[in-house]
N, C-alpha and C positions, 0 to 999 in steps of 0.2 A: 466487294463483299460477297461471299458465297452464301447463298440461301437455299435451303432444301426446297425443291419444287414439289409441294404436295398438291394433289388434285383437289381443287375447291369443290364444295358441294353446292349445287344450285338449289335455291329455295323456291318451292312452288313448281307447278307443272310448266313444261316448256310449250309455249304457244307461238304461232307464226308471228304475231305482233312483237312479242318479246325478242324473238330470234332476229327479226329484221332490225329492230332497234339496236340490238347488240352488234350486228354487222356494221351498221352505220356508225356506231360509237367507235369501232375499231379504226375507222378512217380519220378520226379527229376532225369532225366537220367544221369546227370553228377555225382551225388552221387552214382548211381547204377554202373557206369563205374569204379569208384574208388574202390568200394567194390569188384567187380569182379577181379580187379588187385591184390588184396591180397588173394583172395580165391584160384585161380588156382595154384600159387606157393606153397601155403600151402599144397595142395593135392600132389604135386610132392615131397615135403619134407616128407610127411607122408608115401608115397609109397617107398621113396628112389629110385625113378625112375619115369616112366611115367605110371600112372594108366590107366585103360580102358578109351578110349576116350569117350565112351558112358556115363561112370560114371562122367567124367569131365563135359560133356555137360549137363547131367541131373542136376548136382549140380549147375552149373552156371545158368541154366534156373530157377531152384527152388529158388536160391538166388536172382535172378533178380525180380521174382514175389514177394518175401518176402519184399525186399527193396522198390519195387514199391508200395506195399500195405501200408507200413509205411509212405512213402512220400505222398500218396494220403490222408491218414487219417490226416496227418499233415497239408496239404493244406486246408482240410475241417475245422479242428479245429482252424486254425490260419487265417481264411478268414477275420475276422474282422480287425486284425492288419495288414494283408497284404495290405489292402486298404489304410493304412496310410503311407506305406513305398515305396519310389521310387524304391528300389531294387526288390520289389515283385509286383509292380503295373500291370505287364503283365501276372500274373498267371490267369489261365482260370476261376477261381471262382470270380476273381476281374473284369475281362473284360466281364463276362457273357457268355463266350463260352460254359460253362457247368453249369448246375444247381447244387445246393447243394445236391439234392437227387441223381443225376447221379454220382456225385463224391463219395458219401458215398456208394452207391451200388457197384461201381467200386472198392473201397478200400476193402470192405468185400469180394468181389469175388476174387481179387488177393490174399488176405491173405489166404482164404480157399484153393485156388488152390495151393499155395506154400506149404502148410502143407501136403496136399494129394499127391502132386507130389513128394516131397522129401521122404515122408513116404513110398510110393509105389515103387519108382524107386531107392532110395538109402537105407536109413534105418530110423527107427522111432526116433533114437537119434538125427539125423540131423534135422528131422522134428520138434522135440520138441524144439531144439535150435532156429530154425527159428521162431516158435511161440513165444518163449521168447524174441527174438529180436524185433518183432513187438510190443509186450506188453511194453518192455522197452522204445522204441522210442515214442510210442503213449501216453501211460499212464504216465510212470515215467518222461520222458523229456517234452513232449508237454503239458500235462495237469497239472502235479504237479510242475515241476521245472522251466520251461522256464520263467514264468512271476513272479516268487517269489524270486529267488536268483541269484546273480552274478556268483555263482558256477554252474549254470545250464548246461553249456556246458561240464564241467568236468565230472560230474556224468551222465548227459544225454548222453555223448559220449560212454557210455558202450555199447549201442545198435550197434554202428558202429564197435565195436570190435568183434561182434558175427560171422561174416563171416569166420574168421579163425577157430573158433571152429566147425562151420558147415562143412567146407571143410575137416578138419581133421577127424571128426566123420564119414563123408560120406565114407572115404577111410578105416578107421580102425575099425569103430564101437565102439570106445571108446575115452576117452580123456587122455592125459598125460602131462608131464611138458613142452615139446616144444610148443604145441599150447597155453599153458598158458602164456609163455614168449611172443609169437607173439601177444596174446591178450593184454598184458601189454604194448608192444611197441606202438600199436595203441591207447590205452587208454591214455598214456602219451603224444603221438604226437598230439592228438586232440586239446588241448588248444593252443599250439603254432601255430597250423594250423588255427584255427578259430578266435582266438582273434585279429590277425592283420586284418582280414576281418571286424570284428566288430568295429575296430578303424576307418576304412574307412567309414563305414556306421553308425557311432555313432549317427548322427542326426536322422537317420531313427529309430533306436532303441529307442532313447529318445522320439521321437514323438509318438511312439507306446506304450510307457510305459514298455518296456522290459528292465529289469535291467542287461544288459550285463556289464561285468567288465569295458569296455571302457566308459560306461555311468556313473557308480558310482565311478570310480577312474580316476586319471589322466593318461596321456600318459606314463609318466615315470614308474608308478606303473605297468601298463599293460606290458610295455616292460621288466621290471624286471621279472615278472611272466612268460613271454614267454621264457626268458633265462633259468630260473630254470627248466621249463618243457622240454626244448630242451636238456639240459644236462642229465636230467633223462631219456629221450627217448633214447639218444645215449648210455648211460650206460646200459640200459636194452637190447638194441640191441646186445651189446657185451656179455651179459650173455648167449645168444643163442649159442655162439661158443662152450663152453664146454657142455652145457646142450643138444644142438641139434647135437653135433658132427659135427660142420660145418667146411668146408675146407678153403683153401686159398682165393678163389674168394669172398666168403661171408665176411671173416675177413677183406680183403682189402677194399671191398665196404663199409662195416659198418664203418670202420675207416675214410676213405676219405670223403664219403658223409656226415657222422656224423660231421666231423670237419667243413665242408662247411656250414652245417645247423646251427651249433652253431655260426660260424662267422657271418652269416646273422642276427641272433637274437641279437648278441652283437652290430652289426652295427645299428640296429633299436633302441636299447636302448640308445646308445651313441648319436644318433641324437635327440632322445626325451628329454634327460636330458639337452641338450644344446639348447633346444627350436628351433631347426632348422627344415626345411621341412623334413618330414619322408615319406617313401614309403612302407606302411604296406603291400601292395599287392605284393611287391617283396618277402617278407617273406612268404606270403600266397601261391603264385605260387611255390616258392622254396621248401616249405614243401611238396607239391604234388610231385615234381620231386624227392625229397629225399626219400619219402616213396615208390614211384614207383621203383626207382633204387634198393633200399634195398630189396624189395620183388622179383624183377627179380633175384637178387642174391640168394635169398632163394630158388627159383625154379630151377635155373641152377646149383647151387653148388652140389646138390646130384647126378647130372648126370656126374660130372667130376671125374677123378681118383685121384685128389689131393685136 
């Protein structure tokens, strides 16, 4: 959908505090937090212990810069539809806290800094993967897929899987099968995480002309897809047990939290097909809890003797 890009008018005087908050908002800090949650445990698994704390810090900072750059580019490119959606109406380019030019310079600066930081302080494989993650999110997802296909979040979610590869590469200097399994866990987890959110904000996406699955399909169809991807996610998480030589803690956590995650998705679908009131945000928040607990187990399990 083509939307005229009018320059928004900022309300009130511009202060340093407001400006800093606006720049932080551009990076989508909640997304950055979630990406860090999967990076650190992956590094512990790669080391089979605790890596250098400096290496962990350097990787997390570099990853934050990379994710922040992708988020800022996304805010710049989506500023037209953000003005049409209630969920995004307070983003800094919508409110006028920052100009388009400021956001674009900020995005480029963070991206360049992330690549140089990771290359110089970890290794150039991690830096290259960081560069790839930015390209995937900005070009593949935001520019190519998001406004064209209901499968946008499936393939566009590849960018969100990259932090585990970056973390593994930072420790080992190479990639192997365990980080590929971790990559696939996040890839399969992304649709049942994001589609419930799109169910709640279906009207927003419809108004903006974004063909999310919840816009082009009914609630029951979305619920069924969420179930299928949740089962695939849990099955993939169990593959890590033999491939990553995981112990009892991870095995128990994967089974218990996976069973709970699947139950919640079935509950959503059951309510949807009966045309009852559904709470998609319960699955959305539950999916975050599931992934967090699973990756905590990924990080702690190698530290235990069993």
